[in-house]
C-alpha positions as CSV (number, residue, x, y, z in Angstrom):
1,M,99.5,95.4,132.3
2,Q,98.9,92.1,130.0
3,R,99.7,92.6,126.2
4,N,95.6,92.2,126.0
5,V,94.3,95.2,125.2
6,A,92.7,97.5,122.1
7,I,92.0,100.9,121.1
8,G,89.1,102.2,119.1
9,I,88.6,105.8,117.9
10,D,85.7,107.5,116.2
11,T,85.7,110.7,114.3
12,G,82.3,112.6,114.4
13,G,81.3,115.5,114.0
14,T,81.7,117.2,116.7
15,Y,84.0,115.1,118.9
16,T,86.7,112.7,118.0
17,D,86.2,110.1,120.8
18,A,88.7,107.1,122.1
19,V,88.5,104.1,124.1
20,V,90.3,101.4,125.6
21,V,89.3,98.0,125.8
22,D,90.1,95.0,127.9
23,V,90.1,92.2,125.4
24,A,90.0,89.1,128.0
25,R,87.0,90.7,130.3
26,H,85.1,92.0,127.7
27,A,85.4,95.9,129.3
28,I,86.1,99.8,128.7
29,V,89.2,100.9,131.0
30,A,89.2,104.3,129.6
31,K,87.5,106.7,127.4
32,A,87.8,110.2,126.6
33,K,86.8,113.0,124.3
34,A,88.6,115.5,122.0
35,L,87.1,117.8,119.3
36,T,87.1,117.1,116.1
37,T,89.1,119.5,114.2
38,R,87.4,119.7,110.7
39,G,89.7,121.3,108.8
40,D,92.7,118.9,109.7
41,L,91.3,115.7,111.4
42,A,94.6,114.1,112.2
43,I,94.7,116.7,115.1
44,G,92.0,115.6,116.7
45,V,92.6,111.8,116.5
46,A,95.9,113.0,118.2
47,D,94.5,114.7,121.2
48,A,91.6,111.6,121.5
49,L,94.7,109.6,121.4
50,G,96.8,111.4,124.5
51,A,93.7,111.5,126.3
52,V,93.0,108.0,126.1
53,L,96.2,107.1,127.1
54,A,96.5,109.5,129.8
55,A,92.8,108.1,131.3
56,S,93.7,104.7,131.2
57,G,96.5,105.6,134.6
58,D,99.3,104.3,133.0
59,A,99.8,105.9,129.4
60,A,103.3,104.0,128.8
61,A,102.1,100.9,129.7
62,T,98.5,101.1,128.4
63,A,100.7,101.7,124.7
64,R,103.0,98.7,125.6
65,A,99.8,96.6,126.1
66,T,98.0,97.6,122.8
67,T,97.6,95.0,120.5
68,L,95.3,97.1,118.2
69,V,94.7,100.6,117.1
70,S,91.4,100.9,115.2
71,L,89.7,103.7,113.6
72,S,86.2,104.6,112.4
73,T,85.9,107.7,110.3
74,T,83.5,109.8,107.8
75,L,86.2,111.1,106.3
76,A,84.9,109.0,102.8
77,T,81.6,110.2,103.4
78,N,81.8,113.6,103.7
79,A,84.1,114.3,101.5
80,I,81.9,112.9,98.6
81,V,78.9,114.2,100.4
82,E,81.0,117.8,100.4
83,G,82.3,117.2,96.5
84,H,86.0,117.4,98.0
85,G,89.1,115.2,96.8
86,S,91.6,115.3,94.6
87,A,92.2,115.8,90.8
88,I,91.5,112.6,88.7
89,G,91.8,111.0,85.4
90,V,89.1,108.4,84.6
91,L,90.0,106.0,81.7
92,L,87.0,104.2,80.6
93,I,87.6,100.8,78.7
94,G,84.9,99.4,75.9
95,F,82.7,102.2,76.7
96,D,81.0,103.8,74.0
97,A,79.6,107.4,74.6
98,A,75.9,106.4,76.3
99,M,77.7,104.2,78.8
100,A,80.4,107.0,79.5
101,D,77.3,109.2,80.5
102,R,75.1,106.7,82.3
103,T,78.2,106.7,84.6
104,G,77.3,110.3,85.9
105,I,80.9,111.0,86.7
106,A,81.2,114.3,84.7
107,K,78.0,115.3,86.7
108,A,79.5,114.2,90.2
109,I,83.3,114.9,90.1
110,E,83.2,118.3,88.5
111,G,87.1,118.7,86.5
112,A,87.4,115.0,86.0
113,R,89.5,113.8,83.0
114,I,87.9,111.3,80.7
115,L,89.0,109.1,78.2
116,R,87.5,106.5,76.6
117,A,89.4,103.9,75.1
118,E,89.0,100.9,73.0
119,G,89.4,97.6,74.3
120,G,87.2,95.1,76.9
121,H,85.5,92.5,77.3
122,D,82.8,90.3,76.8
123,H,80.3,88.5,78.9
124,A,82.5,85.1,78.9
125,G,85.8,87.0,79.3
126,D,87.3,87.0,75.7
127,E,88.6,89.7,74.5
128,A,85.9,92.3,72.2
129,A,88.6,94.8,71.5
130,P,92.3,95.2,72.0
131,L,93.3,97.7,74.1
132,D,94.5,101.0,73.0
133,E,97.5,101.3,74.6
134,A,98.5,104.4,72.5
135,A,96.0,106.1,73.7
136,I,96.2,105.5,77.0
137,I,99.9,106.5,77.1
138,A,99.1,110.1,75.1
139,F,96.2,110.7,77.8
140,L,98.7,110.1,80.9
141,R,101.2,111.9,79.4
142,D,99.0,114.7,78.6
143,T,97.6,114.6,82.3
144,K,100.2,113.4,85.0
145,D,100.7,117.1,86.0
146,A,97.3,117.9,86.7
147,V,95.9,114.8,88.2
148,E,96.7,112.9,91.5
149,A,95.1,109.6,90.6
150,Y,93.2,107.7,88.4
151,A,90.2,105.3,87.9
152,I,90.3,102.2,85.6
153,T,86.8,100.3,84.3
154,S,87.0,97.9,81.4
155,Q,83.9,96.9,80.1
156,Y,83.4,92.7,81.7
157,S,86.0,93.4,83.5
158,V,84.7,91.4,86.7
159,R,84.6,88.3,83.8
160,N,88.8,89.1,82.7
161,P,90.3,92.2,84.1
162,I,93.7,91.8,82.4
163,H,92.6,95.0,80.5
164,E,92.3,96.9,83.8
165,H,95.7,95.7,84.7
166,R,97.3,96.1,81.8
167,A,96.2,99.9,81.8
168,R,96.7,100.3,85.9
169,A,100.7,99.4,84.9
170,L,100.9,102.1,82.1
171,V,99.3,104.3,85.5
172,R,102.2,103.5,87.6
173,E,104.8,103.6,85.2
174,I,103.8,106.5,83.4
175,T,103.0,109.0,86.2
176,G,103.8,107.0,89.8
177,R,100.4,108.0,90.4
178,P,97.9,105.9,92.7
179,A,95.4,103.9,90.5
180,T,92.1,102.6,91.3
181,V,90.5,99.7,89.7
182,S,86.8,98.7,90.0
183,S,87.5,95.0,89.1
184,D,89.2,95.3,92.8
185,L,85.8,97.8,94.1
186,A,82.9,95.2,92.7
187,Q,82.2,92.0,91.5
188,A,78.7,93.5,89.9
189,L,78.3,93.7,85.7
190,D,77.2,97.0,85.9
191,A,80.1,98.8,84.2
192,P,78.9,102.4,84.7
193,R,78.1,102.4,88.1
194,R,81.4,100.2,88.7
195,A,83.4,103.3,86.7
196,L,81.3,105.8,89.1
197,T,82.8,103.5,92.6
198,A,86.0,103.8,91.1
199,A,86.1,107.6,90.3
200,L,85.3,108.2,93.5
201,N,87.1,105.7,95.5
202,A,90.5,107.8,92.9
203,R,89.2,110.9,94.4
204,I,89.3,110.7,98.1
205,V,92.8,108.4,98.4
206,S,95.0,110.9,99.2
207,R,92.8,112.0,102.1
208,I,92.7,108.8,103.8
209,V,96.1,108.5,103.4
210,A,97.0,111.2,104.5
211,L,94.8,110.3,107.5
212,I,96.3,107.2,108.2
213,G,99.5,108.5,108.1
214,A,98.5,111.1,110.8
215,V,97.5,108.5,113.2
216,R,100.4,105.9,112.5
217,A,102.5,109.0,113.7
218,G,100.6,110.1,116.7
219,M,101.0,106.0,117.3
220,A,104.3,106.4,117.2
221,R,104.9,109.2,119.4
222,H,103.2,107.5,121.9
223,G,105.5,104.5,121.6
224,I,102.2,102.2,120.3
225,E,103.5,99.0,118.1
226,A,100.2,97.4,117.4
227,P,98.7,96.8,113.3
228,L,96.0,100.0,112.4
229,M,92.8,98.5,111.1
230,I,89.7,100.8,110.0
231,V,86.0,100.2,110.3
232,K,84.4,99.4,106.4
233,G,81.1,100.3,105.7
234,D,79.4,96.8,106.6
235,G,80.6,97.1,109.8
236,T,83.9,94.8,109.1
237,L,87.7,95.4,109.7
238,A,90.3,96.0,107.1
239,T,93.9,97.1,107.2
240,A,94.9,100.4,106.9
241,E,97.0,99.0,103.8
242,Q,93.8,98.1,102.4
243,I,92.2,100.9,102.9
244,A,94.4,103.1,101.5
245,E,93.9,101.3,98.0
246,R,90.1,101.4,98.5
247,P,89.2,104.4,100.9
248,I,85.7,104.2,99.6
249,E,84.8,100.7,101.3
250,T,84.8,103.5,104.9
251,I,81.3,104.8,103.3
252,L,79.3,104.6,106.3
253,S,82.4,103.2,108.7
254,G,80.9,105.5,111.8
255,P,77.3,104.3,111.7
256,A,78.1,100.7,111.0
257,A,81.0,101.1,114.1
258,S,77.6,102.5,116.4
259,I,75.5,99.3,115.2
260,I,78.4,97.1,116.9
261,G,79.4,99.4,119.7
262,A,75.3,99.2,120.4
263,K,75.4,95.5,120.5
264,F,78.3,95.2,122.8
265,L,76.9,97.6,125.2
266,S,73.2,96.3,125.0
267,G,74.0,92.3,125.1
268,L,70.8,92.2,122.8
269,A,70.4,90.4,119.3
270,D,67.2,91.9,118.0
271,F,66.9,96.0,118.5
272,V,66.5,99.2,116.9
273,V,69.8,101.7,116.9
274,S,69.2,105.5,117.0
275,D,72.3,107.0,117.1
276,I,72.2,110.6,117.6
277,G,75.2,112.7,117.4
278,G,76.1,116.4,116.5
279,T,75.2,116.1,112.9
280,T,73.0,113.2,112.4
281,T,70.6,111.0,113.6
282,D,71.1,107.1,112.1
283,I,68.9,104.1,112.7
284,A,69.3,100.5,112.1
285,E,67.3,97.1,112.9
286,L,69.6,94.4,114.0
287,Q,67.5,90.9,114.1
288,G,69.6,88.0,115.1
289,G,72.6,90.2,116.3
290,W,73.6,91.4,112.9
291,P,72.4,93.7,110.6
292,R,71.5,94.1,107.0
293,L,73.0,95.1,104.6
294,D,72.2,97.2,101.6
295,R,72.4,95.1,98.8
296,T,72.1,98.2,96.0
297,G,75.2,99.8,97.5
298,A,75.7,102.7,99.7
299,L,73.9,105.8,98.4
300,V,76.1,108.5,99.8
301,G,75.6,112.2,98.3
302,G,73.4,110.8,95.6
303,H,75.5,108.9,94.3
304,R,74.5,105.2,94.1
305,T,77.8,102.9,94.8
306,M,78.8,99.7,94.4
307,V,80.2,99.5,98.1
308,Q,78.6,96.6,100.7
309,A,77.3,98.4,103.4
310,V,74.8,98.4,106.6
311,D,71.0,98.9,105.8
312,M,70.8,102.2,107.9
313,R,69.0,105.7,107.2
314,T,70.5,108.7,108.0
315,F,68.5,112.1,109.1
316,G,70.0,115.5,109.6
317,L,69.3,115.4,112.9
318,G,71.8,116.1,115.9
319,G,73.0,117.9,118.8
320,D,74.3,120.8,116.5
321,S,71.6,121.1,114.3
322,E,70.9,124.8,113.3
323,V,67.6,125.6,114.7
324,A,65.8,128.6,112.7
325,L,62.3,129.8,111.9
326,D,60.7,128.8,108.7
327,A,58.5,131.8,106.7
328,A,55.5,131.4,108.9
329,G,58.0,132.0,111.8
330,R,57.7,128.1,113.5
331,L,60.1,126.8,114.9
332,E,62.8,124.1,113.1
333,L,65.6,122.4,112.9
334,H,67.5,122.3,109.6
335,A,69.8,119.6,108.5
336,R,73.1,122.0,108.4
337,R,75.6,121.5,111.5
338,I,76.7,124.3,113.2
339,M,78.6,125.0,116.5
340,P,77.0,125.5,119.4
341,L,77.0,128.9,121.4
342,S,77.6,127.0,124.6
343,M,80.7,125.1,122.9
344,L,82.3,128.8,121.4
345,G,81.7,130.4,124.8
346,A,83.2,127.6,126.8
347,R,86.1,127.9,124.4
348,F,86.5,131.6,123.6
349,P,85.0,133.7,126.2
350,G,84.7,137.1,124.3
351,V,81.6,135.6,122.6
352,I,79.9,136.0,126.2
353,A,80.6,139.4,126.0
354,Q,79.5,140.1,122.6
355,M,76.5,138.5,122.8
356,R,75.7,140.5,126.1
357,A,76.4,144.0,124.3
358,A,73.9,142.7,121.5
359,L,71.4,141.9,124.3
360,A,71.7,145.1,125.9
361,D,71.8,146.9,122.9
362,P,68.4,148.6,122.2
363,E,68.6,148.9,118.7
364,G,69.3,145.4,118.3
365,Q,71.9,143.7,116.5
366,A,71.3,142.1,112.9
367,Y,72.9,138.3,113.2
368,A,72.6,138.9,116.3
369,G,73.9,135.0,118.5
370,R,75.3,134.7,115.0
371,F,78.7,134.0,114.3
372,A,81.6,133.0,111.7
373,L,85.1,131.3,112.4
374,R,87.7,129.1,110.8
375,P,87.1,125.4,110.6
376,L,89.2,124.1,113.7
377,G,92.5,123.0,113.4
378,Q,92.7,124.9,109.6
379,D,95.8,126.6,108.6
380,N,96.4,128.2,105.5
381,P,93.0,127.1,103.3
382,A,94.1,127.1,99.7
383,T,92.3,129.9,97.9
384,A,93.8,130.1,94.5
385,H,90.2,128.7,93.4
386,L,88.0,131.6,95.0
387,S,87.0,134.3,93.5
388,A,88.1,138.0,94.8
389,R,84.9,138.3,96.5
390,E,85.2,135.0,98.2
391,R,88.4,135.9,99.2
392,E,87.8,139.2,100.5
393,L,85.3,137.5,103.0
394,L,86.9,134.7,104.0
395,G,89.8,137.4,105.0
396,L,87.5,138.6,107.6
397,V,86.8,135.2,109.2
398,G,89.8,134.4,111.5
399,A,90.5,131.5,114.1
400,A,88.1,132.8,116.6
401,P,84.7,133.7,116.5
402,T,83.5,136.8,114.6
403,P,79.7,138.6,114.6
404,L,78.1,137.6,111.3
405,G,76.6,141.2,111.3
406,K,80.5,142.3,110.6
407,I,80.2,140.4,107.9
408,L,77.8,140.4,106.5
409,R,76.5,143.3,104.1
410,G,73.6,142.8,101.9
411,P,72.3,139.6,100.1
412,L,75.6,139.1,98.2
413,A,77.7,138.9,100.9
414,R,75.0,136.3,102.5
415,R,75.4,134.1,99.1
416,T,79.0,134.5,98.8
417,L,79.5,133.3,102.7
418,D,77.0,130.0,101.9
419,R,79.6,129.0,99.5
420,L,82.3,129.1,101.6
421,V,81.0,127.4,104.2
422,A,79.7,124.5,101.5
423,L,83.7,124.4,100.7
424,G,84.9,123.6,104.3
425,L,86.6,127.4,105.0
426,V,84.3,128.8,107.4
427,A,82.2,127.3,109.8
428,L,78.5,128.8,111.5
429,G,78.0,128.9,114.8
430,G,74.4,129.5,116.6
431,F,71.7,128.0,118.6
432,T,71.5,124.5,118.8
433,P,69.3,121.4,120.3
434,S,73.1,121.6,122.9
435,D,72.7,124.6,123.6
436,A,68.8,124.2,124.7
437,A,70.2,121.7,126.7
438,H,72.5,123.2,128.4
439,V,69.4,126.0,129.2
440,L,67.2,123.6,130.5
441,D,70.5,121.9,133.2
442,L,70.1,118.3,131.0
443,Q,73.9,119.1,129.7
444,S,76.9,120.8,131.4
445,Q,80.2,120.3,129.2
446,W,80.1,123.7,127.9
447,S,79.0,126.9,128.8
448,R,75.3,127.5,130.1
449,E,75.7,131.4,130.0
450,A,76.3,131.6,126.2
451,A,73.2,129.0,125.6
452,V,71.0,131.4,127.8
453,L,72.5,134.5,126.4
454,G,71.9,132.5,122.8
455,A,68.5,131.7,123.5
456,L,67.3,135.2,124.9
457,L,68.6,136.5,121.8
458,F,67.2,134.4,119.4
459,F,64.0,134.7,121.2
460,R,64.4,139.1,121.2
461,S,64.4,138.4,117.6
462,T,61.2,136.8,117.3
463,R,59.2,138.2,120.2
464,M,59.0,140.7,122.6
465,L,61.4,140.2,125.7
466,D,60.5,141.6,128.6
467,P,64.3,143.0,130.0
468,S,62.9,142.1,133.9
469,A,61.8,138.4,132.6
470,G,65.2,137.4,133.6
471,E,66.1,133.3,132.3
472,A,62.0,132.6,131.8
473,P,62.1,133.6,128.5
474,A,65.3,131.5,127.6
475,I,64.2,128.5,129.4
476,G,60.5,128.2,127.6
477,F,62.2,128.6,124.2
478,A,64.9,126.1,125.0
479,Q,61.8,124.0,126.2
480,E,60.2,124.7,122.4
481,V,63.7,123.2,120.7
482,F,63.7,120.2,123.1
483,D,60.3,119.3,121.9
484,A,61.1,119.9,118.4
485,V,64.2,117.4,118.5
486,V,62.1,114.9,120.8
487,E,59.0,115.1,117.6
488,K,61.5,115.3,114.9
489,T,63.2,111.7,116.4
490,G,59.7,110.3,116.5
491,R,59.0,111.1,112.8
492,V,62.4,109.5,111.8
493,L,61.9,106.3,114.2
494,I,58.3,106.0,112.3
495,A,59.9,106.4,108.4
496,S,62.6,104.0,109.2
497,L,61.1,101.4,110.5
498,A,57.8,101.8,108.6
499,G,59.9,101.6,105.6
500,V,58.6,105.4,104.1
501,P,59.5,108.7,103.2
502,M,59.7,111.0,106.4
503,A,56.2,110.8,108.5
504,G,55.1,114.6,107.5
505,S,51.3,116.1,109.0
506,E,49.9,112.6,109.0
507,P,47.3,113.0,111.9
508,V,48.3,109.3,113.7
509,V,51.9,109.9,113.8
510,R,51.4,114.3,114.5
511,A,49.0,112.8,118.0
512,V,52.2,110.1,118.8
513,V,55.1,112.4,118.4
514,E,53.6,115.5,119.8
515,G,52.7,113.5,122.9
516,H,49.5,113.7,123.9
517,G,48.1,110.4,121.9
518,R,44.5,111.2,121.1
519,L,43.0,111.7,117.5
520,G,39.0,112.9,118.5
521,G,38.1,109.8,120.7
522,L,40.6,107.4,119.8
523,V,44.1,106.9,121.5
524,A,46.8,106.6,118.9
525,R,49.7,104.5,119.3
526,L,52.6,103.9,117.0
527,S,55.7,101.7,118.6
528,P,58.5,99.9,117.9
529,A,58.6,96.5,117.7
530,W,61.9,96.2,119.4
531,P,63.6,98.4,122.1
532,V,65.6,100.8,120.7
533,V,69.1,101.6,122.0
534,A,70.0,104.9,121.6
535,V,73.7,106.1,121.4
536,G,75.6,108.8,121.0
537,G,76.7,112.2,123.3
538,P,72.9,113.7,123.4
539,A,71.1,110.2,123.6
540,P,70.2,110.8,127.2
541,V,69.1,114.3,126.9
542,F,66.2,113.2,124.4
543,Y,65.5,109.8,124.5
544,P,63.7,109.0,127.4
545,E,60.9,111.6,126.2
546,V,61.0,110.0,122.9
547,G,60.5,106.5,124.6
548,R,57.4,108.0,126.6
549,R,55.7,109.2,123.4
550,L,56.5,106.0,121.4
551,G,55.0,104.0,124.0
552,C,58.7,101.7,123.6
553,E,61.7,100.5,125.6
554,V,64.6,102.7,124.9
555,V,68.0,101.6,126.2
556,L,71.0,103.9,127.3
557,P,73.5,102.0,128.2
558,A,76.6,103.4,130.0
559,D,79.1,104.3,128.0
560,G,76.6,104.8,124.8
561,D,78.4,108.2,124.3
562,V,81.3,106.4,123.2
563,A,80.0,103.6,121.2
564,N,81.9,104.2,117.8
565,A,84.8,104.1,119.5
566,L,84.4,101.2,121.4
567,G,82.1,99.4,118.0
568,A,85.9,100.3,116.3
569,A,87.9,98.4,119.1
570,V,85.8,95.0,118.9
571,A,85.0,94.9,115.2
572,M,85.2,91.8,113.4
573,I,87.6,91.1,110.3
574,K,85.9,89.4,107.2
575,A,87.9,88.1,104.3
576,R,85.7,87.5,101.1
577,A,86.2,86.2,97.9
578,V,84.2,85.7,94.6
579,V,83.9,83.9,92.0
580,E,81.6,83.1,88.8
581,I,80.8,80.7,86.7
582,S,79.3,81.1,83.4
583,S,77.9,79.0,80.5
584,S,79.8,78.6,77.3
585,G,77.2,76.2,76.0
586,M,77.0,72.4,75.6
587,G,78.5,71.7,78.6
588,E,81.6,73.8,78.6
589,Y,81.8,76.6,81.5
590,R,84.3,79.2,82.4
591,V,85.8,80.1,86.2
592,H,86.4,83.5,86.4
593,A,88.4,84.0,89.4
594,G,90.9,86.8,88.6
595,G,92.9,86.7,85.4
596,R,92.1,84.8,82.3
597,P,88.6,82.6,83.0
598,V,89.3,78.6,82.6
599,S,87.5,76.7,80.7
600,V,86.2,73.3,82.2
601,S,83.6,70.6,80.9
602,G,80.2,69.5,83.5
603,G,79.0,71.8,86.0
604,A,79.8,70.0,88.9
605,A,83.4,70.0,88.1
606,A,83.0,74.4,87.6
607,L,81.3,74.1,90.7
608,E,84.5,72.6,92.5
609,L,86.9,74.5,90.7
610,A,84.9,77.8,91.4
611,E,84.6,76.9,94.9
612,Q,88.3,76.1,95.8
613,R,89.6,78.9,94.1
614,A,87.1,81.1,96.2
615,R,88.1,79.0,99.5
616,A,92.1,79.7,99.0
617,A,91.2,83.6,97.9
618,A,89.6,84.0,101.3
619,L,92.1,82.3,103.2
620,E,94.9,84.0,101.7
621,R,93.1,87.5,102.2
622,A,92.7,86.4,105.6
623,R,96.3,86.3,106.3
624,L,96.8,89.4,104.9
625,F,94.2,90.5,107.8
626,G,96.3,88.8,110.3
627,L,93.5,86.4,110.7
628,R,95.3,82.4,112.0
629,D,93.5,79.1,111.7
630,A,90.3,81.0,110.0
631,T,87.2,78.5,108.9
632,V,85.5,79.4,105.6
633,E,82.1,79.9,104.8
634,V,80.7,79.5,101.5
635,A,77.7,80.3,99.7
636,I,76.8,79.2,96.1
637,D,73.7,81.0,94.2
638,R,72.8,79.1,91.1
639,I,70.7,79.9,88.1
640,D,69.5,76.0,86.7
641,L,67.3,75.5,83.6
642,P,64.1,73.9,84.5
643,N,63.4,70.0,83.8
644,V,67.3,69.4,82.8
645,P,68.7,65.7,84.2
646,G,72.3,65.6,85.3
647,D,75.0,67.9,85.2
648,F,73.6,70.1,82.5
649,S,71.7,72.1,84.3
650,L,73.6,74.4,85.4
651,V,73.9,77.7,83.3
652,A,75.3,80.6,85.9
653,A,76.7,80.4,89.6
654,T,78.2,82.4,92.4
655,V,80.6,81.2,95.1
656,V,81.1,83.5,97.8
657,A,83.6,82.2,100.5
658,E,83.9,84.4,103.8
659,C,86.2,84.3,106.7
660,F,85.5,85.8,109.9
661,G,87.4,86.2,112.6
662,A,88.6,88.3,115.7
663,A,91.1,91.3,115.2
664,M,93.8,89.9,117.9
C-alpha cells in the first residue's frame, strides 16, 4: 500500500466512528464503528482505530501507509455543557469589580478561585498601571495545591499582552500548572468575554490532554507514525499540540466535521446539511461550498465564547432521544439522551429476560422497561464530592443494567438519581426512536426483541394491552414514535432555515410536518430552497419521509453514517494571524502585532507594516501546522474619516492574513 492514506475518527454520543481514506483517489478504503465509552472516551477511540485497521484488509500495511490521523471530538462541548472539568484559578488584571462580574465566571464555573490584580493597558497599548506581581505571587502560592490550571486575562491585552505573558511566566515558575492567556484565544477587545473564554479553556485542558495522550498511545500500539490533528469548530485542522493548549477551539468540532464530510460525499456546493446522531440534530447551510461562521462566537451551554465556529443550529433530537409522555398523555421526545433498549438487550441479554418478566407480571411493575447502569468505560469514579445518599444510590448501580424499580423508592430517590445522571456517573436506558426503528424493521444492528418488549411495556403503561394482540400494539406505538421524530425534524428544519425560534403549533407548519399538507381549502407547503443532505446513522430511517412531507430533495449519500469521521480525515488546515492598527493622533499610528506596539508615521506605512507582520505570522503558523509553500490571502478592514484627503483619513484597521492547505 502506498503511503497516502489518512485516518479520520469521530467521537459521537453513541458511536465512535473511524474511516481510512485513500488521499490520491479521494475514496474511503474502510470504515468501522465502536461504542462510545462516555466514562473514558479513549477506550472507544482505541476500539474504533483497531477495528478500521482490521477492516482495511491489511492492518499493518495500512498503519505504515498512514500519513495523518485526524480526530473530531465532542469532549470540549460536552464538558462545558455538563459543567465538568478541572479546578481553576483566574487572574483578572486591570479589572474592576463590575467588569469581573460581567465575565460570568463565578456563575459558569463553580468554585473557581479568582484574583483581581492591578495592571493592564489602555486602548493604545500603553501601561495603565504597573502589574501587581506581589499579589499574583501570593495568590499562586495560596492556590497551587487546589488548582489544576489557570486562566489569565488583562485589560486591552490584545493591544499589548506583556502583562498576560508575565503572569503566565509566574504561573509556570511557582505552580508548574498550565496557563491560558486570553490574547492567544481571541483578538476582540471585549475583556470580560475574553476572560470567560480563557477560563472555560483552562477548565478543559486536562481532559483534552488525556484524550490526545490516549489516541497517541493507540496509534503507537498499531505502529502508526503520523501527525495527529484535531478538527476545530470552524471546520479546519490544528495540531494536537496546539489543541492541547487551546482545547476550547474544538467547540462544535463534530458538527463542523459533519459539514465537511457531507460536502465531500454529496459533491454539492449549495445545500442544507442535517446531521442526526444519537443525541442531537445539527443543521447548517452551505453556499458556494463554505459554511457560514458565527462571528459573534460559539454559544455553548448558555455561555457566549469568543471561539469562531460554524453557524449551526443544534437541537436535542436524535436516535437515542428519550420517548416520554407529557402531562396530557401525549407522546413527546425529550432532549435527554438515553441508551436504547435494543442496544442494551444486544449487549446484556439479561435485560430481555427482565422485560419478559415485567410484561408477564399481572400487577405491573413501576418503571418497567427503564434501567440504570454505569456509563460504558467508567471504572472507580471519584465520589468524594457526593452526599451520603448519592453514594448509597450509586452503589446500587453496576456495569450491567439494573431495573429502575429496584433503585427508586420515592421522589427523593428520583431527584438523587437525576443528579447522578447530570454528573455523568449514571446512564439511563429506555425506549428511544432507535428502538422504534428496530420494531418497524428499519434498523437491525441491535436486538429487535428487546425493542418490541420495550414498546409493549410502554404501551401497557398508558393503555389497555390485549395479551392476544401479539406485536401489533408494539408496531402501532413504534409508528407513533416514528411520526413524532419526522414531525419534530420538519419543525427544526423549518425553524433553522427561517431563522426563527422552534416552530410550534402554527397551522401552516403543522399541516406541513404532519404530512397531509391541507389547511382548509388551501394546500400548505414550506420547502427548503436547496437540497437537504442528511447524514448520520438514523438519517436513512427518517429523512425519506421528511423529504416527502417538506416536498424537497433529500440526498442520503453512501457512507453518510461516518460523515463526521470522513470530514475529519479530509479537512483543511488554516493558519490565521490578525494585526491591528490604532491611531495615536496627528498622523501617528500604532501597529499591534504581539508584544509592545510599534509606532509608525503615516497611514500607508502603518498598513504596509501591519500586512508584513500579518503575512509573516500566518506563514510561521502554517509552517508549524505542516503546510509548505502556502499562499497567503490578506483582508483589510479599515475605518476612515470622510472627506479627508491623502494619508490622514485612516482611523483604525484590522489586517487578517490566512493560509489554507491540505494536511498532507
